[in-house]
ROGUBA-167111 format. One line per 10 residues: number of its first residue (from 1); their letters; for each residue y, x negated, z of N, C-alpha, C. Coordinates in steps of 0.1 Angstrom, whole numbers, plus 5000, padded with zeros to 4 digits. Last residue first. Layout:
BEGIN
NUM) A) Y,X,Z,Y,X,Z,Y,X,Z | ...
//
This chain:
BEGIN
421) HGETLVEKAS) 4682,4624,5120,4667,4623,5123,4662,4611,5116 | 4713,4631,5137,4705,4626,5126,4690,4624,5130 | 4727,4660,5150,4720,4648,5152,4712,4644,5140 | 4759,4674,5140,4744,4674,5140,4738,4661,5143 | 4788,4691,5146,4781,4678,5147,4766,4680,5148 | 4809,4710,5127,4797,4711,5134,4790,4698,5134 | 4843,4719,5126,4833,4709,5123,4821,4711,5132 | 4857,4748,5112,4852,4742,5124,4842,4731,5120 | 4863,4763,5091,4874,4757,5097,4870,4750,5110 | 4844,4765,5060,4845,4765,5075,4857,4758,5080
411) GLSYRIGGQI) 4858,4780,5030,4848,4772,5038,4851,4773,5053 | 4874,4797,5017,4871,4785,5010,4862,4775,5018 | 4875,4832,5013,4871,4821,5022,4867,4809,5014 | 4902,4850,5001,4889,4845,4998,4887,4833,5007 | 4919,4882,4998,4918,4868,5003,4904,4864,5002 | 4943,4905,4982,4929,4900,4984,4930,4886,4991 | 4964,4934,4990,4960,4921,4983,4946,4917,4986 | 4994,4952,4998,4980,4951,4996,4976,4938,4989 | 5020,4964,5020,5015,4954,5010,5000,4956,5009 | 5051,4975,5030,5037,4979,5027,5032,4970,5017
401) TNTSGQIAFN) 5076,4970,5054,5069,4965,5042,5055,4970,5042 | 5108,4974,5067,5095,4980,5066,5089,4975,5053 | 5133,4960,5088,5127,4962,5075,5113,4967,5076 | 5160,4971,5109,5147,4966,5107,5143,4968,5092 | 5196,4965,5102,5184,4971,5108,5171,4965,5105 | 5207,4951,5071,5210,4959,5083,5198,4966,5089 | 5208,4919,5058,5200,4932,5059,5203,4939,5072 | 5224,4898,5066,5227,4904,5054,5220,4918,5053 | 5232,4900,5101,5223,4896,5091,5227,4904,5078 | 5245,4908,5125,5252,4899,5115,5242,4893,5105
391) GSSSTLIYHG) 5215,4911,5146,5230,4913,5143,5235,4903,5133 | 5184,4923,5134,5192,4912,5140,5207,4914,5136 | 5153,4941,5140,5167,4940,5134,5174,4928,5141 | 5118,4932,5134,5129,4936,5142,5143,4935,5135 | 5096,4945,5109,5103,4934,5115,5115,4940,5123 | 5064,4957,5102,5077,4961,5107,5083,4949,5114 | 5040,4961,5077,5047,4952,5086,5061,4958,5089 | 5007,4972,5069,5021,4976,5071,5028,4966,5081 | 4982,4964,5044,4988,4964,5058,5002,4969,5057 | 4949,4960,5031,4962,4967,5030,4968,4967,5044
381) FLALRGQNID) 4925,4940,5013,4932,4945,5025,4944,4952,5021 | 4893,4926,5007,4904,4934,5002,4911,4940,5013 | 4877,4895,5006,4882,4906,5015,4894,4912,5007 | 4848,4874,5000,4860,4881,4995,4864,4892,5005 | 4825,4864,5009,4836,4855,5011,4849,4862,5007 | 4813,4896,5016,4810,4882,5015,4822,4874,5018 | 4836,4917,5018,4825,4916,5009,4821,4902,5007 | 4856,4937,5040,4849,4925,5037,4837,4926,5028 | 4886,4950,5042,4873,4954,5037,4866,4941,5032 | 4910,4959,5067,4904,4948,5060,4890,4953,5055
371) IGGMIWVFAR) 4940,4976,5073,4926,4977,5071,4921,4966,5063 | 4967,4972,5098,4961,4973,5085,4946,4975,5085 | 4998,4962,5112,4986,4969,5113,4980,4972,5099 | 5022,4940,5128,5014,4944,5116,5002,4952,5120 | 5055,4930,5138,5042,4935,5141,5035,4940,5128 | 5079,4903,5144,5072,4913,5135,5059,4918,5141 | 5111,4891,5151,5098,4894,5156,5092,4904,5147 | 5132,4866,5134,5128,4880,5138,5114,4880,5144 | 5161,4848,5125,5147,4848,5130,5144,4862,5135 | 5181,4845,5095,5179,4849,5108,5164,4848,5112
361) TGQNNAAALV) 5206,4840,5070,5193,4835,5076,5192,4839,5091 | 5231,4848,5063,5220,4850,5053,5207,4845,5058 | 5251,4841,5079,5245,4854,5081,5234,4857,5072 | 5257,4816,5067,5252,4817,5081,5245,4830,5084 | 5268,4824,5043,5256,4816,5043,5249,4816,5057 | 5291,4838,5053,5281,4845,5045,5268,4837,5045 | 5305,4817,5065,5300,4828,5074,5289,4836,5067 | 5311,4802,5043,5303,4796,5053,5297,4806,5062 | 5329,4820,5030,5316,4816,5024,5306,4810,5034 | 5350,4820,5048,5342,4832,5046,5329,4829,5040
351) VSSDSSSACG) 5358,4793,5046,5354,4798,5060,5345,4811,5058 | 5366,4792,5020,5355,4784,5024,5349,4789,5038 | 5388,4808,5020,5377,4812,5012,5364,4805,5017 | 5405,4792,5036,5401,4805,5041,5388,4810,5034 | 5409,4771,5018,5401,4768,5031,5397,4782,5037 | 5424,4782,4998,5410,4779,4995,5402,4776,5008 | 5443,4808,5014,5441,4795,5008,5426,4793,5005 | 5443,4833,5024,5456,4828,5019,5455,4815,5012 | 5424,4862,5028,5424,4848,5024,5437,4843,5018 | 5422,4888,5033,5430,4880,5042,5430,4866,5039
341) LCSGTTAEIG) 5392,4891,5017,5402,4898,5024,5409,4890,5034 | 5377,4885,4987,5381,4878,4999,5393,4885,5006 | 5371,4895,4963,5367,4903,4975,5371,4897,4988 | 5374,4886,4936,5385,4892,4943,5382,4899,4956 | 5340,4892,4928,5353,4888,4923,5364,4895,4931 | 5317,4884,4954,5321,4892,4943,5336,4889,4940 | 5298,4854,4961,5310,4863,4964,5313,4871,4952 | 5263,4852,4965,5275,4850,4957,5286,4859,4962 | 5231,4841,4972,5243,4847,4978,5255,4842,4969 | 5203,4837,4966,5213,4840,4955,5226,4846,4961
331) RAQMIAFGGG) 5186,4852,4994,5187,4842,4984,5197,4847,4973 | 5183,4854,5029,5188,4860,5017,5190,4849,5007 | 5155,4848,5048,5167,4842,5043,5171,4850,5030 | 5137,4850,5079,5141,4856,5067,5154,4850,5062 | 5110,4841,5098,5124,4837,5094,5126,4843,5080 | 5091,4855,5125,5094,4853,5111,5108,4848,5109 | 5063,4858,5148,5077,4855,5145,5079,4852,5130 | 5040,4884,5156,5044,4870,5156,5059,4869,5154 | 5009,4904,5157,5023,4901,5156,5027,4887,5157 | 4984,4929,5148,4989,4917,5155,5004,4916,5154
321) GFPEIRQRVP) 4953,4942,5136,4967,4943,5140,4971,4931,5147 | 4928,4961,5117,4933,4949,5124,4948,4951,5127 | 4897,4979,5111,4912,4978,5113,4916,4965,5119 | 4872,4974,5086,4877,4973,5100,4892,4973,5100 | 4842,4973,5071,4855,4979,5069,4861,4981,5083 | 4823,4957,5083,4826,4954,5070,4840,4961,5066 | 4834,4948,5117,4826,4956,5107,4830,4952,5093 | 4848,4941,5141,4838,4932,5134,4828,4940,5126 | 4868,4951,5157,4856,4959,5154,4845,4951,5148 | 4890,4935,5161,4882,4938,5173,4869,4944,5169
311) FALMGAMVRR) 4909,4912,5151,4899,4920,5144,4888,4924,5153 | 4944,4904,5154,4931,4907,5161,4922,4916,5152 | 4965,4877,5146,4959,4890,5143,4946,4892,5150 | 4995,4859,5153,4981,4861,5155,4977,4875,5151 | 5018,4840,5132,5014,4848,5143,4999,4849,5144 | 5045,4837,5109,5034,4831,5116,5031,4839,5129 | 5063,4839,5078,5057,4846,5090,5046,4837,5096 | 5091,4838,5058,5080,4830,5063,5076,4836,5077 | 5107,4852,5031,5103,4854,5045,5091,4846,5047 | 5137,4857,5011,5125,4849,5014,5121,4851,5028
301) VGDFKFTGGL) 5151,4881,4989,5149,4876,5003,5136,4868,5004 | 5177,4886,4965,5163,4885,4970,5163,4881,4984 | 5204,4885,4957,5194,4891,4948,5179,4890,4952 | 5235,4895,4971,5223,4886,4971,5212,4893,4963 | 5271,4894,4975,5259,4900,4970,5248,4890,4970 | 5299,4901,4996,5290,4892,4989,5278,4900,4984 | 5333,4905,5005,5321,4912,5000,5312,4902,4992 | 5349,4893,5035,5347,4893,5020,5334,4900,5017 | 5375,4882,5058,5362,4888,5054,5361,4889,5039 | 5397,4877,5085,5391,4872,5073,5378,4879,5071
291) NPSALVFWQQ) 5406,4885,5110,5415,4887,5099,5409,4882,5085 | 5386,4881,5128,5393,4894,5129,5401,4896,5116 | 5362,4865,5107,5371,4865,5118,5378,4878,5118 | 5342,4872,5088,5343,4858,5093,5351,4857,5106 | 5322,4897,5078,5334,4895,5087,5333,4881,5093 | 5310,4907,5048,5309,4897,5058,5322,4896,5065 | 5292,4934,5034,5305,4929,5038,5303,4919,5049 | 5269,4932,5006,5272,4935,5020,5285,4928,5024 | 5248,4944,4979,5261,4939,4984,5262,4942,4999 | 5221,4934,4959,5226,4942,4970,5238,4936,4976
281) PSIFVAQDYS) 5210,4934,4924,5216,4928,4936,5222,4938,4946 | 5180,4951,4915,5194,4949,4913,5200,4943,4925 | 5154,4945,4923,5156,4951,4910,5170,4950,4906 | 5148,4914,4940,5155,4927,4939,5156,4932,4924 | 5120,4902,4952,5128,4900,4941,5135,4913,4938 | 5109,4888,4982,5113,4900,4975,5123,4897,4964 | 5083,4867,4990,5096,4868,4984,5098,4881,4978 | 5065,4852,5017,5068,4864,5008,5081,4862,5002 | 5039,4836,5033,5052,4834,5026,5054,4845,5016 | 5022,4832,5065,5024,4838,5051,5038,4835,5046
271) VYMAAETGTI) 4995,4829,5087,5008,4823,5082,5010,4828,5068 | 4976,4836,5115,4981,4841,5102,4994,4835,5099 | 4945,4832,5132,4959,4828,5130,4964,4831,5116 | 4925,4858,5146,4928,4848,5135,4943,4844,5136 | 4897,4871,5165,4911,4869,5162,4913,4859,5151 | 4871,4870,5172,4876,4883,5170,4892,4883,5167 | 4866,4843,5166,4855,4852,5167,4860,4866,5165 | 4888,4831,5141,4880,4827,5153,4868,4836,5154 | 4902,4821,5109,4895,4831,5118,4888,4824,5130 | 4931,4817,5094,4921,4809,5101,4914,4818,5111
261) LWHGGVTPQF) 4948,4823,5065,4942,4830,5076,4931,4821,5082 | 4977,4825,5046,4966,4816,5051,4961,4822,5064 | 4992,4840,5016,4990,4838,5031,4978,4829,5033 | 5019,4848,4993,5006,4843,4997,5004,4841,5012 | 5037,4874,4974,5035,4862,4982,5021,4858,4984 | 5062,4897,4966,5050,4890,4962,5049,4878,4970 | 5078,4930,4964,5076,4917,4970,5063,4911,4965 | 5104,4952,4953,5091,4946,4951,5090,4933,4958 | 5123,4974,4974,5123,4963,4965,5109,4956,4965 | 5140,5002,4980,5127,4997,4981,5125,4986,4970
251) SISELNTKVS) 5170,5009,5000,5163,5008,4987,5149,5001,4990 | 5196,5026,5018,5182,5020,5018,5176,5020,5004 | 5229,5019,5006,5219,5027,5012,5205,5021,5011 | 5252,4992,5013,5243,4999,5004,5233,5008,5012 | 5268,4981,5032,5275,4987,5021,5266,4995,5011 | 5252,4969,5050,5263,4977,5056,5271,4983,5044 | 5219,4975,5036,5230,4966,5040,5241,4975,5046 | 5183,4976,5035,5196,4983,5037,5207,4974,5042 | 5151,4977,5022,5163,4969,5023,5175,4978,5025 | 5116,4977,5024,5128,4985,5025,5139,4975,5028
241) MIGGQGGWFW) 5093,4964,5000,5100,4961,5012,5113,4970,5012 | 5060,4965,4986,5074,4969,4986,5080,4967,5000 | 5037,4941,4973,5040,4955,4978,5055,4958,4976 | 5010,4917,4975,5022,4923,4968,5025,4937,4974 | 4993,4886,4982,4997,4900,4985,5009,4904,4977 | 4965,4863,4985,4978,4868,4979,4980,4882,4981 | 4949,4837,5005,4950,4850,4998,4964,4853,4992 | 4923,4820,5021,4936,4819,5013,4937,4832,5005 | 4907,4813,5051,4909,4822,5041,4923,4820,5034 | 4884,4794,5067,4897,4793,5061,4897,4804,5051
231) KHTWDGTRQE) 4865,4804,5097,4867,4802,5083,4881,4801,5079 | 4853,4814,5121,4857,4800,5119,4858,4797,5104 | 4833,4842,5111,4840,4834,5121,4842,4820,5117 | 4819,4854,5091,4833,4856,5090,4840,4846,5100 | 4792,4850,5071,4797,4845,5084,4812,4845,5083 | 4779,4880,5054,4783,4866,5055,4789,4863,5069 | 4793,4912,5058,4783,4904,5051,4788,4889,5052 | 4796,4929,5089,4802,4921,5078,4791,4914,5071 | 4778,4960,5095,4782,4946,5099,4787,4939,5087 | 4791,4991,5083,4780,4982,5087,4786,4969,5090
221) YSARGGGGGG) 4803,5017,5077,4808,5008,5087,4797,4999,5092 | 4794,5018,5042,4796,5024,5055,4801,5013,5064 | 4789,5027,5009,4795,5017,5018,4797,5024,5031 | 4758,5044,5000,4772,5043,5001,4777,5032,5010 | 4732,5053,4997,4737,5044,4988,4752,5042,4988 | 4718,5070,5014,4729,5075,5007,4735,5066,4997 | 4696,5058,5026,4708,5055,5032,4720,5061,5024 | 4672,5065,5016,4678,5055,5009,4691,5051,5015 | 4661,5075,5048,4658,5075,5033,4664,5063,5027 | 4690,5078,5071,4676,5075,5067,4674,5076,5052
211) GGGPRPRPRE) 4718,5082,5073,4709,5094,5075,4694,5091,5071 | 4735,5062,5072,4731,5068,5059,4722,5079,5061 | 4743,5048,5094,4751,5060,5091,4746,5067,5078 | 4732,5018,5080,4737,5025,5092,4745,5036,5088 | 4709,5021,5054,4721,5016,5059,4725,5024,5071 | 4673,5016,5053,4685,5025,5054,4697,5018,5059 | 4656,4994,5032,4661,4997,5046,4673,5006,5045 | 4631,5001,5009,4645,4998,5012,4649,5002,5026 | 4598,4987,5017,4606,4999,5014,4621,4995,5017 | 4583,4958,5003,4590,4965,5014,4598,4977,5009
201) PVKGGAAVIS) 4552,4953,4987,4566,4955,4986,4572,4963,4998 | 4528,4931,5001,4531,4945,4999,4547,4947,4998 | 4516,4903,4985,4526,4908,4995,4529,4922,4992 | 4482,4890,4981,4495,4894,4977,4504,4899,4988 | 4456,4884,4986,4466,4874,4989,4480,4877,4985 | 4439,4904,4983,4440,4895,4971,4450,4884,4974 | 4442,4918,5006,4430,4911,5004,4431,4901,4993 | 4467,4930,5001,4466,4920,5011,4454,4912,5010 | 4459,4948,4980,4469,4938,4977,4469,4927,4988 | 4440,4964,4994,4436,4956,4983,4446,4945,4979
191) DRRAKPIEPA) 4457,4977,5013,4446,4968,5017,4441,4959,5006 | 4473,4992,4995,4479,4982,5004,4468,4972,5008 | 4453,5010,4985,4460,5001,4976,4467,4989,4984 | 4446,5024,5008,4436,5016,5001,4442,5006,4991 | 4471,5037,5015,4465,5026,5024,4455,5017,5016 | 4495,5040,4988,4483,5044,4996,4477,5033,5003 | 4530,5037,4993,4518,5031,4987,4506,5035,4995 | 4556,5060,4985,4546,5055,4995,4534,5049,4988 | 4583,5050,4964,4571,5058,4967,4562,5052,4977 | 4617,5047,4976,4605,5040,4971,4593,5049,4974
181) KEAPPGGFFF) 4644,5066,4966,4634,5064,4977,4621,5058,4971 | 4673,5052,4952,4661,5059,4950,4651,5056,4961 | 4706,5055,4965,4694,5047,4963,4681,5055,4962 | 4733,5071,4950,4723,5071,4960,4711,5063,4957 | 4758,5049,4935,4749,5061,4934,4738,5060,4945 | 4781,5034,4959,4775,5035,4946,4765,5047,4946 | 4803,5011,4977,4795,5023,4976,4788,5023,4962 | 4833,4995,4962,4822,4997,4972,4814,5010,4970 | 4860,5011,4945,4854,4999,4950,4843,5003,4961 | 4868,5028,4916,4863,5030,4930,4855,5018,4934
171) YSLGVSGLIH) 4898,5033,4897,4885,5025,4899,4881,5026,4914 | 4914,5057,4876,4911,5052,4890,4898,5044,4889 | 4940,5066,4854,4926,5062,4856,4925,5056,4870 | 4960,5096,4848,4958,5082,4850,4943,5079,4852 | 4988,5117,4848,4975,5115,4842,4972,5100,4843 | 5009,5142,4865,5004,5128,4862,4990,5128,4856 | 5039,5159,4871,5025,5160,4866,5021,5145,4863 | 5061,5173,4895,5056,5161,4888,5042,5163,4884 | 5091,5189,4904,5077,5190,4900,5073,5178,4891 | 5113,5193,4932,5110,5186,4919,5095,5188,4917
161) TSSTKGFASD) 5140,5208,4949,5126,5208,4946,5123,5202,4932 | 5162,5207,4978,5159,5204,4964,5144,5204,4961 | 5188,5221,4999,5175,5217,4996,5173,5214,4981 | 5215,5228,4999,5208,5225,5012,5194,5220,5011 | 5237,5214,4975,5226,5223,4979,5220,5218,4992 | 5256,5195,4968,5261,5208,4973,5250,5218,4976 | 5241,5172,4963,5248,5179,4952,5252,5193,4956 | 5219,5178,4989,5223,5169,4978,5229,5177,4968 | 5205,5179,5022,5215,5183,5013,5217,5173,5002 | 5169,5180,5029,5182,5174,5030,5192,5179,5019
151) PSYYGRAELR) 5145,5191,5024,5154,5200,5031,5168,5193,5033 | 5126,5188,4995,5135,5181,5005,5144,5190,5011 | 5095,5189,4980,5106,5197,4986,5113,5189,4997 | 5076,5185,4951,5083,5178,4962,5093,5187,4967 | 5043,5190,4937,5057,5195,4940,5063,5188,4952 | 5020,5181,4912,5025,5179,4925,5040,5185,4926 | 4989,5178,4896,5002,5184,4895,5007,5185,4910 | 4967,5155,4879,4973,5160,4891,4986,5167,4888 | 4937,5138,4870,4948,5147,4866,4954,5154,4878 | 4920,5109,4862,4926,5117,4873,4938,5125,4868
141) LAFRDTIFIR) 4889,5096,4853,4902,5101,4848,4907,5111,4859 | 4872,5069,4868,4875,5083,4867,4888,5086,4861 | 4846,5045,4872,4859,5049,4866,4860,5064,4866 | 4821,5042,4884,4832,5036,4890,4846,5040,4885 | 4802,5055,4869,4801,5056,4884,4813,5051,4891 | 4824,5069,4844,4812,5061,4848,4811,5063,4863 | 4841,5091,4844,4837,5086,4831,4824,5078,4833 | 4848,5118,4864,4842,5105,4864,4836,5102,4850 | 4877,5132,4871,4866,5134,4862,4860,5121,4860 | 4894,5147,4897,4889,5134,4892,4877,5137,4884
131) DGIGAHAANL) 4923,5168,4900,4909,5167,4896,4906,5153,4892 | 4946,5185,4922,4942,5176,4911,4927,5176,4909 | 4977,5195,4937,4963,5198,4934,4959,5190,4922 | 5000,5190,4964,4996,5190,4950,4981,5194,4949 | 5031,5185,4981,5018,5191,4981,5013,5191,4966 | 5055,5169,5003,5049,5172,4990,5035,5178,4991 | 5087,5166,5018,5073,5169,5019,5068,5172,5005 | 5112,5140,5021,5107,5152,5015,5092,5154,5019 | 5144,5125,5024,5131,5127,5030,5125,5140,5025 | 5164,5106,5002,5160,5119,5007,5146,5118,5014
121) VFNYPANVGN) 5192,5085,4995,5178,5086,4998,5175,5099,5005 | 5214,5075,4968,5211,5080,4981,5196,5082,4983 | 5229,5072,4942,5226,5061,4951,5224,5067,4965 | 5238,5088,4922,5224,5090,4926,5220,5079,4936 | 5262,5089,4908,5262,5095,4922,5248,5096,4927 | 5258,5053,4912,5265,5066,4916,5264,5076,4905 | 5227,5038,4910,5239,5040,4903,5245,5054,4908 | 5202,5036,4921,5212,5027,4926,5226,5029,4920 | 5179,5062,4933,5186,5054,4924,5196,5045,4930 | 5167,5077,4954,5171,5084,4941,5181,5075,4933
111) DMRSYGGLLY) 5139,5075,4971,5151,5067,4968,5156,5070,4954 | 5122,5094,4991,5127,5095,4977,5140,5087,4976 | 5092,5095,5007,5106,5089,5008,5111,5087,4994 | 5071,5121,5017,5076,5113,5006,5090,5107,5010 | 5041,5132,5032,5055,5128,5034,5059,5119,5022 | 5017,5157,5022,5021,5146,5030,5036,5144,5030 | 4986,5167,5005,4999,5169,5011,5003,5159,5020 | 4961,5179,4982,4967,5168,4990,4981,5173,4995 | 4929,5188,4970,4942,5192,4975,4948,5181,4983 | 4906,5184,4943,4912,5180,4956,4925,5187,4957
101) LINRDGGSNL) 4874,5180,4926,4886,5188,4928,4892,5184,4942 | 4855,5158,4910,4860,5161,4924,4874,5168,4923 | 4827,5152,4892,4840,5160,4891,4843,5163,4906 | 4803,5140,4895,4811,5137,4883,4824,5144,4882 | 4793,5148,4920,4793,5134,4916,4803,5131,4905 | 4814,5176,4929,4802,5169,4929,4804,5154,4925 | 4838,5191,4952,4832,5189,4939,4819,5181,4940 | 4866,5178,4972,4855,5187,4970,4849,5184,4956 | 4890,5166,4997,4882,5165,4984,4871,5175,4984 | 4922,5164,5007,4909,5172,5010,4902,5172,4997
91) VLSASAWRMQ) 4942,5138,5019,4936,5144,5007,4923,5151,5012 | 4975,5131,5029,4961,5134,5034,4955,5142,5023 | 4997,5105,5018,4991,5118,5017,4978,5119,5024 | 5029,5092,5012,5017,5090,5020,5010,5104,5021 | 5050,5078,4986,5044,5089,4993,5031,5085,5001 | 5081,5070,4971,5069,5065,4978,5063,5076,4987 | 5101,5067,4942,5095,5076,4952,5082,5070,4958 | 5129,5060,4926,5117,5053,4932,5112,5061,4944 | 5148,5064,4898,5141,5072,4908,5129,5065,4913 | 5177,5057,4887,5165,5050,4889,5158,5056,4901
81) AHTGGATPNP) 5197,5069,4859,5194,5068,4873,5181,5061,4874 | 5219,5055,4833,5206,5062,4838,5205,5060,4853 | 5253,5062,4828,5243,5053,4831,5231,5060,4837 | 5261,5091,4806,5263,5080,4815,5252,5071,4818 | 5255,5127,4803,5257,5113,4798,5260,5103,4809 | 5247,5150,4815,5261,5149,4810,5265,5136,4804 | 5222,5146,4823,5224,5155,4811,5238,5154,4806 | 5213,5112,4830,5221,5124,4834,5223,5132,4821 | 5180,5100,4825,5194,5100,4821,5201,5113,4825 | 5155,5084,4846,5160,5095,4839,5175,5094,4836
71) YTLTGDLELG) 5133,5064,4850,5146,5061,4847,5152,5073,4839 | 5108,5061,4877,5113,5067,4865,5128,5063,4863 | 5080,5054,4896,5092,5049,4891,5096,5055,4878 | 5060,5060,4926,5063,5062,4912,5077,5057,4909 | 5032,5053,4947,5046,5051,4944,5048,5054,4929 | 5010,5062,4974,5013,5061,4960,5028,5059,4958 | 4982,5063,4995,4995,5059,4994,4998,5057,4979 | 4959,5084,5014,4963,5078,5001,4978,5074,5002 | 4928,5093,5029,4942,5089,5030,4946,5082,5018 | 4904,5121,5029,4909,5108,5025,4923,5106,5028
61) LANSLFFGVR) 4874,5140,5032,4887,5137,5037,4891,5123,5033 | 4847,5144,5025,4857,5155,5022,4872,5151,5025 | 4832,5122,5032,4830,5128,5019,4842,5137,5015 | 4858,5102,5048,4845,5108,5048,4843,5114,5034 | 4879,5086,5040,4875,5085,5054,4861,5091,5056 | 4885,5069,5012,4877,5081,5016,4873,5079,5031 | 4917,5058,5004,4905,5054,5011,4898,5067,5016 | 4938,5046,4977,4933,5055,4986,4920,5051,4993 | 4967,5037,4960,4955,5032,4966,4951,5042,4977 | 4985,5039,4928,4980,5045,4941,4969,5037,4946
51) GGGGFQNDLQ) 5015,5039,4907,5002,5034,4912,4998,5040,4925 | 5033,5050,4878,5031,5047,4892,5017,5041,4895 | 5060,5062,4855,5047,5056,4858,5045,5053,4873 | 5075,5085,4833,5075,5073,4841,5061,5069,4844 | 5096,5108,4815,5083,5101,4817,5085,5089,4825 | 5117,5135,4825,5115,5121,4821,5101,5117,4824 | 5144,5158,4821,5130,5156,4824,5125,5143,4818 | 5177,5147,4829,5167,5150,4819,5153,5149,4825 | 5195,5160,4857,5188,5149,4850,5179,5154,4840 | 5209,5175,4877,5214,5173,4863,5209,5161,4856
41) FAKDYRTYTG) 5203,5182,4902,5205,5168,4900,5210,5165,4886 | 5201,5210,4902,5213,5205,4908,5215,5190,4905 | 5175,5214,4892,5187,5216,4883,5199,5210,4889 | 5151,5189,4900,5159,5201,4904,5171,5202,4896 | 5131,5176,4872,5140,5175,4884,5147,5188,4887 | 5099,5170,4863,5110,5180,4861,5118,5180,4874 | 5083,5142,4850,5089,5149,4861,5100,5158,4857 | 5052,5128,4844,5063,5135,4837,5069,5144,4848 | 5035,5096,4845,5041,5108,4851,5051,5115,4841 | 5005,5077,4845,5018,5080,4839,5022,5093,4844
31) FGGLEVQHAH) 4988,5054,4868,4990,5067,4861,5004,5068,4855 | 4962,5036,4884,4975,5037,4879,4976,5049,4870 | 4943,5029,4915,4945,5035,4902,4960,5033,4897 | 4916,5027,4936,4927,5020,4931,4930,5025,4917 | 4899,5037,4965,4903,5041,4951,4916,5034,4948 | 4870,5029,4984,4885,5026,4981,4888,5029,4967 | 4847,5048,5003,4851,5041,4991,4866,5039,4991 | 4838,5064,5023,4842,5051,5027,4845,5042,5014 | 4819,5085,5002,4824,5083,5016,4826,5068,5018 | 4807,5087,4977,4821,5085,4977,4827,5082,4991
21) QASLTSAGGA) 4780,5094,4980,4784,5081,4974,4798,5078,4975 | 4772,5118,4988,4776,5109,4998,4781,5096,4992 | 4786,5145,4969,4777,5134,4970,4782,5124,4981 | 4791,5178,4978,4798,5165,4975,4788,5154,4978 | 4783,5203,4984,4775,5196,4973,4781,5183,4970 | 4799,5213,5003,4785,5211,5007,4778,5204,4997 | 4824,5216,4990,4822,5205,5000,4808,5203,5004 | 4825,5237,4974,4821,5225,4968,4818,5214,4978 | 4833,5258,4990,4820,5259,4984,4815,5246,4979 | 4859,5250,4997,4849,5252,5007,4835,5252,5001
11) LLAGVVTVAR) 4871,5249,4972,4869,5237,4980,4859,5238,4990 | 4869,5276,4964,4863,5266,4956,4861,5253,4964 | 4885,5287,4984,4871,5291,4983,4863,5281,4975 | 4910,5277,4979,4903,5274,4991,4889,5276,4991 | 4915,5289,4954,4914,5274,4954,4906,5270,4967 | 4916,5316,4962,4906,5312,4953,4904,5296,4953 | 4939,5315,4979,4926,5319,4984,4914,5314,4975 | 4959,5308,4961,4956,5299,4971,4942,5302,4977 | 4959,5332,4945,4955,5319,4939,4951,5309,4949 | 4968,5350,4964,4954,5352,4958,4949,5339,4952
1) M) 4994,5342,4967,4985,5341,4978,4970,5342,4974
//
């Protein structure tokens, strides 16, 4: 309890000295990990890796998403496990320009592998303490210790606890050191410059929310740079998608794709293509008729989406949301050996295969929410996508996707007619 009190005092004392340069910055980083697993899991302590993206809501408060991946070996021998953990955190920051101590806590989704007996998922809470040590104005060394606690039962225990340490590098987008205040030019000097036909240097304009002076030199919710309306944007995105079948527990698979955005004044048309490439094939059972069925596997999912997005705030850093329709298709569908149940002939096998191909494609409704960070023609974004469920599809239930990426404006999407002179 005394240690917690000391840490709280350090954070409270440091908050007043935190530089304004970090407010509204985006942090992107990668890190290496070392994990000590709960003894009930009977796994070797193991090195791994991960990545994170965070956003400073203010000088002292931030939001963060991160994911880790490790391949620990069972202490009793056998096939390695595959631990894929995803977390969302609220971060309390403190410190100065060159050193930021922080506390964090939040929710974790712990996908504990694909090989039995580790093919299950746990919900967990996590908390941690760390430090960012700035090497330059943009790069920082980040050290962190974190604990995970799951109240779900696993291996005969009603709860489990894991400890993770990480070391990595972070890069900070937007914002920068405080702008220097321009010295006041004496009136006599100003008059002599004007009399000589010169131009008096302008003092730097404060940014909105910067509190006057140099504006704190930080990125803020100021108007977009450049003309955003009626533009063609092309971009790319990557992330993770949740996948669950009637034979497999939920897993998180990597996705990559591209998109096309045509902007209006406060809305945009959105078209995208994504492909999830599975780390390992997923199996599902296909029921072709009351007496015929079979087990099939697929190694990926294609998704085409079209819809509308709203950008109501019209700021450099702005939320957006929308929805539309999507078509999803399971790829690489194959029957597993000897899995056709009730098949007495090749025609029965053909019926089951046709049912599997039919159940491999469905149409869906989707909704999206995210944050867009505009910098001239370039935009950095992150978003969450929820698709509806569909009966008799290879994937059971709805899918959840978290992605991030960039998009770039290639020009105007609207013809402007001008009169010749």
